[in-house]
Each structure stands twice: as structure tokens, then as C-alpha cells.
ZAVEXTI-426631 format. One record per residue: residue in one letter; z, x, y of N, C-alpha, C in turn. Coordinates in pm, whole numbers, plus 50000, padded with zeros to 5 digits. Each point is the difference from the previous one (the first is absolute). Layout:
% ZAVEXTI-426631
(A; (Z; X; Y); (Z; X; Y); (Z; X; Y))
...
***
This chain:
% ZAVEXTI-426631
(M; (45973; 60352; 05775); (50020; 50037; 49869); (50159; 49908; 49922))
(A; (49974; 49907; 49931); (50112; 49918; 49946); (50053; 50091; 49869))
(K; (50119; 49972; 50021); (50102; 50076; 49902); (50141; 49962; 49928))
(A; (50003; 49995; 49884); (50084; 49927; 49924); (50047; 50102; 49888))
(Y; (50156; 49959; 49999); (50082; 50061; 49842); (49988; 49909; 49917))
(V; (50000; 49988; 49866); (50085; 49916; 49923); (50045; 50082; 49893))
(L; (50124; 49940; 49981); (50103; 50029; 49930); (50001; 49911; 49868))
(M; (50018; 50060; 49873); (49965; 49932; 49876); (50110; 49998; 49927))
(N; (50025; 49943; 49890); (50093; 50004; 49896); (49862; 49973; 49865))
(C; (50004; 50034; 49873); (49933; 49998; 49901); (50077; 50023; 49891))
(D; (49901; 49987; 49877); (50073; 49991; 49852); (50020; 50139; 49997))
(L; (50121; 50004; 49927); (50055; 50124; 49980); (49888; 50082; 49937))
(G; (49985; 50126; 50041); (49894; 50083; 49910); (49887; 49986; 50038))
(S; (49939; 49934; 50088); (49854; 49984; 50028); (50008; 50032; 50141))
(E; (50074; 50082; 50069); (49967; 50065; 50121); (49872; 50105; 50028))
(K; (49990; 50032; 49895); (49886; 50146; 49971); (49865; 49906; 50013))
(E; (50031; 49904; 49913); (49846; 49923; 49963); (49994; 49905; 50151))
(I; (50085; 49965; 50035); (49966; 49937; 50140); (49993; 50087; 50126))
(I; (50014; 50109; 50012); (50004; 50115; 50106); (49811; 50013; 50018))
(A; (49955; 50079; 49826); (49882; 49981; 50007); (49881; 49902; 50032))
(T; (50035; 49850; 49969); (49923; 49892; 50049); (50012; 49977; 50155))
(L; (50109; 50018; 50039); (50024; 49965; 50153); (49879; 50167; 50056))
(E; (50028; 50088; 49973); (49900; 50104; 50061); (49879; 50002; 50048))
(K; (49930; 49885; 49861); (49877; 49982; 50005); (49978; 49922; 50098))
(I; (50071; 49885; 50051); (50019; 49928; 50067); (49943; 50002; 50175))
(E; (49863; 49979; 50044); (49990; 50020; 50147); (50093; 49934; 50100))
(G; (50038; 50111; 50103); (50070; 49992; 50080); (50153; 50058; 49972))
(V; (50044; 49987; 49862); (50097; 50059; 49977); (50014; 50178; 50012))
(K; (50090; 50027; 50119); (49994; 50103; 50021); (50051; 50149; 49926))
(E; (50122; 49920; 49977); (50093; 50116; 49902); (50061; 49883; 49910))
(V; (50085; 50053; 49895); (50085; 49901; 49957); (50077; 50109; 49921))
(H; (50157; 49978; 49951); (50057; 50094; 49931); (50120; 49886; 49914))
(G; (50012; 50062; 49904); (50149; 49941; 49932); (50122; 50035; 50090))
(T; (50110; 49923; 49953); (50086; 50043; 50132); (50143; 49992; 49886))
(L; (50083; 50041; 50019); (50154; 50003; 50006); (50076; 49896; 50080))
(G; (50073; 49910; 49946); (50082; 49868; 50140); (49969; 49898; 49909))
(M; (50002; 49910; 50142); (49996; 49882; 49929); (49857; 49916; 49943))
(Y; (49893; 50082; 50076); (49886; 49953; 49964); (49954; 50128; 49886))
(D; (49877; 49937; 49932); (49909; 50138; 49885); (49899; 50067; 50107))
(I; (49904; 49918; 50036); (49921; 50080; 50088); (49974; 49964; 50114))
(I; (49951; 50083; 50087); (49962; 49957; 50133); (49850; 50045; 50018))
(A; (49951; 49899; 50083); (49836; 50060; 50046); (50022; 49954; 50140))
(Q; (49889; 50053; 50066); (49935; 50034; 50152); (49891; 49926; 49985))
(I; (49968; 49905; 50074); (49871; 49962; 49999); (49949; 49977; 50159))
(E; (49897; 50068; 50011); (49950; 49974; 50121); (49838; 49920; 50028))
(S; (49982; 49957; 50115); (49839; 49917; 49981); (49954; 49973; 50119))
(E; (49906; 49916; 50048); (49982; 50031; 50122); (50009; 49879; 50066))
(N; (50079; 49874; 49905); (50066; 49909; 50083); (50106; 49913; 49920))
(E; (50095; 49956; 50033); (50143; 49908; 49937); (49912; 49942; 49893))
(E; (49896; 49923; 50047); (49941; 49922; 49871); (49951; 50038; 49891))
(K; (49967; 50104; 49988); (49944; 50136; 49882); (50130; 50024; 49914))
(I; (50105; 50033; 50087); (50133; 50051; 49900); (50038; 49877; 49923))
(R; (49992; 49903; 50082); (50065; 49891; 49906); (49911; 49950; 49879))
(E; (49890; 50036; 50022); (49906; 49955; 49883); (50046; 50099; 49888))
(I; (50001; 50093; 50051); (50068; 50154; 49907); (50101; 49943; 49910))
(I; (50108; 49966; 50111); (50089; 49981; 49916); (50024; 49876; 49912))
(T; (49930; 49889; 50066); (49999; 49857; 49935); (49924; 49980; 49858))
(K; (49874; 50070; 50041); (49935; 49977; 49912); (49963; 50085; 49889))
(T; (50080; 50142; 50038); (49979; 50104; 49872); (50112; 50033; 49975))
(I; (50140; 50052; 50067); (50079; 50043; 49986); (50113; 49975; 49939))
(R; (50011; 49866; 50041); (50104; 49901; 49967); (49918; 49902; 49865))
(K; (49876; 50021; 49984); (50000; 49919; 49840); (49943; 50115; 49908))
(M; (50073; 50122; 50016); (49999; 50116; 49894); (50116; 49926; 49907))
(P; (49998; 49975; 49843); (50064; 49971; 49932); (50159; 50040; 49954))
(K; (49997; 50173; 50049); (50120; 50023; 49968); (50077; 50006; 50106))
(I; (49979; 49979; 50139); (50075; 50040; 50080); (50054; 49842; 50052))
(R; (50147; 50002; 50001); (50098; 49878; 49972); (50048; 49958; 50179))
(S; (49977; 50053; 50104); (50053; 49999; 50115); (49941; 50104; 50116))
(T; (49968; 49915; 50082); (49963; 50097; 50118); (50086; 49971; 50154))
(M; (49996; 50121; 50053); (50052; 49946; 50142); (49857; 50114; 50112))
(T; (49951; 49897; 50073); (49924; 50053; 50108); (50051; 50021; 50151))
(L; (50014; 50125; 50007); (50010; 50037; 50191); (49895; 50035; 50050))
(T; (49951; 49910; 50088); (49918; 50004; 50085); (50004; 50092; 50126))
(R; (49913; 50086; 50042); (50019; 50088; 50126); (49969; 49927; 50139))
(S; (50064; 50022; 50068); (50019; 49946; 50122); (49904; 50115; 50095))
(E; (49932; 49930; 50064); (49923; 50086; 50098); (50074; 50086; 50094))
(S; (49987; 50123; 49983); (50099; 50069; 50061); (49912; 50148; 50060))
(E; (50109; 50066; 50051); (49944; 50131; 50094); (50060; 50088; 49863))
(E; (49855; 50085; 50038); (49989; 50145; 49881); (50088; 50101; 50027))
(F; (50101; 50015; 49943); (50118; 50114; 50032); (49956; 50116; 49910))
(F; (49956; 49963; 49846); (49997; 50093; 49908); (49810; 50069; 49985))
(K; (50029; 50123; 50034); (49846; 50052; 50010); (49950; 50029; 49866))
(T; (49872; 49951; 49984); (49962; 50015; 49839); (49973; 50119; 49967))
(S; (49958; 50099; 50078); (49985; 50162; 49972); (50144; 50047; 49946))
(E; (50103; 49989; 50068); (50117; 50064; 50002); (50056; 49965; 49873))
(K; (49957; 49854; 49897); (50016; 49941; 49905); (49940; 50079; 49867))
(L; (49858; 50030; 50035); (49911; 50038; 49949); (50027; 50186; 49912))
(I; (50075; 50074; 50130); (50034; 50128; 50013); (50118; 49951; 49872))
(G; (50087; 49980; 49999); (50110; 50006; 49896); (49958; 49967; 49868))
(M; (49869; 49903; 49995); (49998; 49969; 49869); (49875; 50133; 49926))
(M; (49924; 50031; 50082); (49891; 50095; 49951); (50088; 50129; 49978))
(L; (50105; 50046; 50083); (50087; 50131; 49961); (50054; 49976; 49843))
(G; (50023; 49867; 49986); (50052; 49982; 49853); (50207; 50040; 49996))
(H; (50008; 49965; 50118); (50122; 50058; 50027); (50080; 49846; 49988))
(N; (49985; 49895; 50024); (50054; 49867; 50027); (50006; 49977; 49808))
(L; (50125; 50053; 49927); (50012; 49933; 49864); (50068; 49868; 49970))
(A; (50068; 49986; 50109); (50078; 49898; 49998); (49950; 49885; 50096))
(Q; (49975; 49891; 49976); (49977; 49859; 50064); (50086; 49894; 50004))
(A; (50009; 49920; 50096); (50083; 49849; 49998); (49928; 49946; 50086))
(Y; (50020; 49855; 50001); (49979; 49874; 50102); (50148; 49953; 50016))
(V; (50003; 49984; 50136); (50138; 49994; 50012); (49967; 49852; 50123))
(V; (50068; 49866; 49925); (49992; 49885; 50093); (50129; 49969; 50036))
(I; (49990; 49931; 50163); (50089; 50026; 50059); (50035; 49845; 50062))
(H; (50141; 49986; 50026); (50044; 49863; 50111); (50035; 50100; 50090))
(C; (49919; 49925; 50156); (50082; 50074; 50074); (50085; 49865; 50130))
(N; (50059; 50032; 50091); (50051; 49884; 50072); (49877; 49914; 50051))
(K; (50026; 49900; 50062); (49894; 49916; 50003); (49932; 50045; 50169))
(G; (49835; 50011; 49998); (49959; 50052; 50115); (49991; 50148; 50014))
(E; (50046; 50079; 49879); (50007; 50141; 49993); (49906; 50058; 49935))
(E; (49920; 49957; 49985); (49860; 50023; 49853); (49948; 50125; 50076))
(Y; (49929; 50008; 50131); (49959; 50066; 50046); (50053; 50138; 50027))
(P; (50115; 50004; 50100); (50067; 50078; 50021); (50076; 50095; 49832))
(T; (50008; 49940; 49929); (50017; 50060; 49843); (49890; 50097; 49963))
(L; (49854; 49900; 49993); (49879; 50078; 49973); (50002; 50133; 50104))
(K; (50027; 49990; 50117); (49996; 50098; 50047); (50090; 50141; 49992))
(N; (50138; 49923; 49987); (50068; 50149; 49946); (49978; 50032; 49852))
(L; (49909; 49949; 49916); (49992; 50024; 49888); (49869; 50082; 50034))
(S; (49965; 50021; 50109); (49870; 50052; 49993); (50027; 50172; 50057))
(H; (50137; 49995; 50038); (50067; 50152; 50018); (50056; 50053; 49879))
(I; (49984; 49933; 49903); (50049; 50085; 49856); (49879; 50053; 49929))
(P; (49978; 50108; 50000); (49857; 50108; 49971); (49976; 49945; 49875))
(E; (50141; 49965; 49846); (49969; 49942; 49907); (49965; 49877; 49980))
(V; (49954; 49930; 50069); (49968; 49832; 50058); (49848; 50040; 50011))
(K; (49920; 49941; 49901); (49854; 50041; 50016); (49893; 49886; 50049))
(E; (50069; 49904; 50008); (49932; 49860; 50038); (50070; 49901; 49988))
(A; (50003; 49900; 50074); (50097; 49891; 50022); (49986; 49884; 50049))
(D; (50016; 49864; 50007); (49925; 49870; 50037); (50150; 49943; 50026))
(V; (49940; 49890; 50118); (50106; 49895; 50030); (49914; 49888; 49910))
(V; (50093; 49923; 49897); (49958; 49936; 49940); (50034; 49835; 49977))
(F; (49933; 49889; 49983); (50057; 49849; 49950); (50040; 50000; 49874))
(G; (50119; 49948; 49969); (50043; 49937; 49882); (50141; 50045; 49990))
(F; (50032; 50026; 49874); (50173; 50037; 49949); (50042; 50110; 50118))
(Y; (49913; 50090; 49993); (50068; 50113; 50071); (49904; 49993; 50159))
(D; (50072; 50142; 50087); (49934; 49975; 50131); (49887; 50135; 49994))
(V; (50079; 50072; 49941); (49905; 50156; 50019); (49988; 50034; 49870))
(I; (49889; 50066; 49951); (49974; 50081; 49895); (49942; 50143; 50047))
(C; (50031; 50108; 49934); (50033; 50157; 50031); (49933; 50080; 49849))
(K; (49917; 50058; 49992); (49975; 50102; 49904); (50056; 50131; 50022))
(I; (50094; 50074; 49921); (50031; 50127; 50051); (49974; 50098; 49871))
(E; (49976; 50120; 50029); (49972; 50118; 49959); (50069; 50099; 49973))
(A; (50024; 50065; 49922); (50100; 50122; 50001); (49970; 50103; 49885))
(T; (50076; 50119; 50004); (49940; 50112; 49944); (50074; 49991; 49848))
(D; (50138; 49900; 49959); (50078; 49970; 49913); (50065; 49904; 50001))
(D; (50042; 49926; 49902); (50071; 49903; 50023); (50121; 50000; 50049))
(K; (50097; 50100; 50021); (50111; 50031; 50060); (49968; 49963; 50161))
(T; (49890; 50045; 50054); (49967; 50014; 50135); (49942; 49859; 50041))
(L; (49945; 49948; 49914); (49980; 49834; 50008); (50105; 49940; 50008))
(E; (50106; 50023; 49914); (50119; 49907; 50059); (50052; 50051; 50074))
(D; (50011; 50061; 50037); (50085; 50043; 50148); (49888; 49957; 50116))
(I; (49901; 50026; 50014); (49916; 49900; 50074); (50015; 49834; 50012))
(T; (50054; 49963; 49892); (50043; 49848; 50017); (50098; 49992; 50023))
(T; (50143; 50073; 49969); (50110; 49960; 50008); (50060; 50057; 50132))
(K; (49974; 50123; 50030); (49995; 50070; 50171); (49924; 49997; 50097))
(A; (49895; 49974; 49969); (49888; 49956; 50099); (49961; 49833; 50066))
(I; (49950; 49978; 49868); (49975; 49831; 49989); (50092; 49889; 50063))
(R; (50121; 50008; 49905); (50102; 49935; 50003); (50069; 50032; 50134))
(K; (50019; 50114; 50049); (50061; 50016; 50090); (49932; 49944; 50159))
(L; (49891; 49957; 49981); (49937; 49960; 50108); (50067; 49865; 50078))
(P; (49989; 49994; 50120); (50047; 49864; 50099); (49936; 49867; 49917))
(N; (50051; 49911; 50013); (49961; 49843; 49957); (49933; 49980; 49851))
(I; (50057; 50113; 49902); (49967; 49995; 49881); (50108; 49924; 49927))
(E; (49975; 49858; 49938); (50116; 49937; 49907); (50010; 50046; 49903))
(S; (49864; 50010; 49950); (50000; 50041; 49850); (49856; 50068; 49941))
(S; (50007; 50045; 49885); (49871; 50088; 49998); (50030; 49979; 49858))
(M; (49883; 50012; 49896); (49971; 49997; 49875); (49889; 50113; 49986))
(T; (50024; 50095; 49878); (49932; 50119; 49957); (49928; 49960; 49913))
(L; (49884; 50038; 49973); (49903; 49947; 49895); (49917; 50141; 49934))
(N; (50074; 50097; 49926); (49976; 50115; 49989); (49849; 50033; 49910))
(I; (49893; 50051; 50023); (49891; 50021; 49919); (50010; 50069; 49879))
(I; (49926; 49977; 49927); (50034; 49994; 49842); (49839; 50056; 49982))
(N; (50006; 50129; 50028); (49884; 50084; 49983); (49937; 50022; 49849))
(E; (50056; 49980; 49883); (49934; 50017; 49911); (49953; 49840; 49951))
(Q; (50032; 49920; 50063); (49913; 49849; 49973); (49900; 50022; 50085))
(D; (49963; 50064; 50093); (49856; 50021; 50016); (49903; 49983; 49925))
(S; (49890; 49930; 49991); (49902; 49969; 49874); (49925; 50160; 50034))
(D; (49978; 50096; 50040); (49919; 50089; 50008); (50109; 50126; 49969))
(N; (50112; 49976; 49984); (50117; 50112; 49923); (50006; 50009; 49817))
***
């Protein structure tokens, strides 16, 4: 299964409309409004990389209110994160605060970083990616303070992390809210 993350900037005030449109695109697994350098993040999955490229270039990049995109393509990597564990927290409704963290790490230390992230319970998924960043992970916590602590006291303290950027998910921008 091919996977990519698309970080987007859009026209001011168009986030909800774009999120609603993106959610209808086949292959878009999840999409959220974010706080930070980017306005929206979308996770795309498909049977192959060609289909991912087609979704991004022929659909997402052609949307009129999207000003810029950055695509992070997942590297084929070991599966450190169990889907069942990720779903349990989401089903229980305990993880009200969520964020994506994009990470620059020391050269050649992407997979050890991925493995280290797998030991942090609040990190629900992570991938080594090609693009401007080396690793991306999704974290979930019961509240914003815990989310902040995980980012600053756990993730940023891992060995081989050069820098990171947190993109907090804005739940009220999700189209179903």
C-alpha cells in the first residue's frame, strides 16, 4: 500500500470547504485543518505510488483555493504501530487533542527515530518520508497540555532529532463538526 502526506496552504477562510471536498476524494484516508506553517494536512493511501501522484497532481493541486502543497511520500518501512492500538484510543473518545509532528533527524537515523517513536504510547502512527522532512508522526492525547508535554518532553528529547514542527489539528474545522 502506497501512502503520502500532503501539507497544504489555502486561501484564508476556505479551510472547511477544502476539507469537505478532500474528504470525498477516493484515496484520502484522513484530512484535518492544522495550526502552524500549513493550513491542512491530508493522508492519502492507494494501491500504488502512481495512483497517489494522480490524486495529488490531477485533483488536489488543481483545486482553486489551494495555494501551495508539499508532498511527503512514505518510504517502505517496518510496521512499528499496531492499528488495533490506534483504534482503541479513538473509539474510546479519550484522545481529544491531536497533532502531526514533522521531524528532521540526523542523516541515516530515520529508522532508529521511527523505532524510538513507537515506544511513546501517544504516538499512534509514524512513517519515514521522502521530501523536506524525514519522519512524520501523529500523536493523540487526552488534552492539549499532555499533547504539548509529549512533543516537548518526549519527542524532541529523542536522540538524533535535529528539529521538529508540530501541526496541531483543529477539530472545529473538520467538515462533520
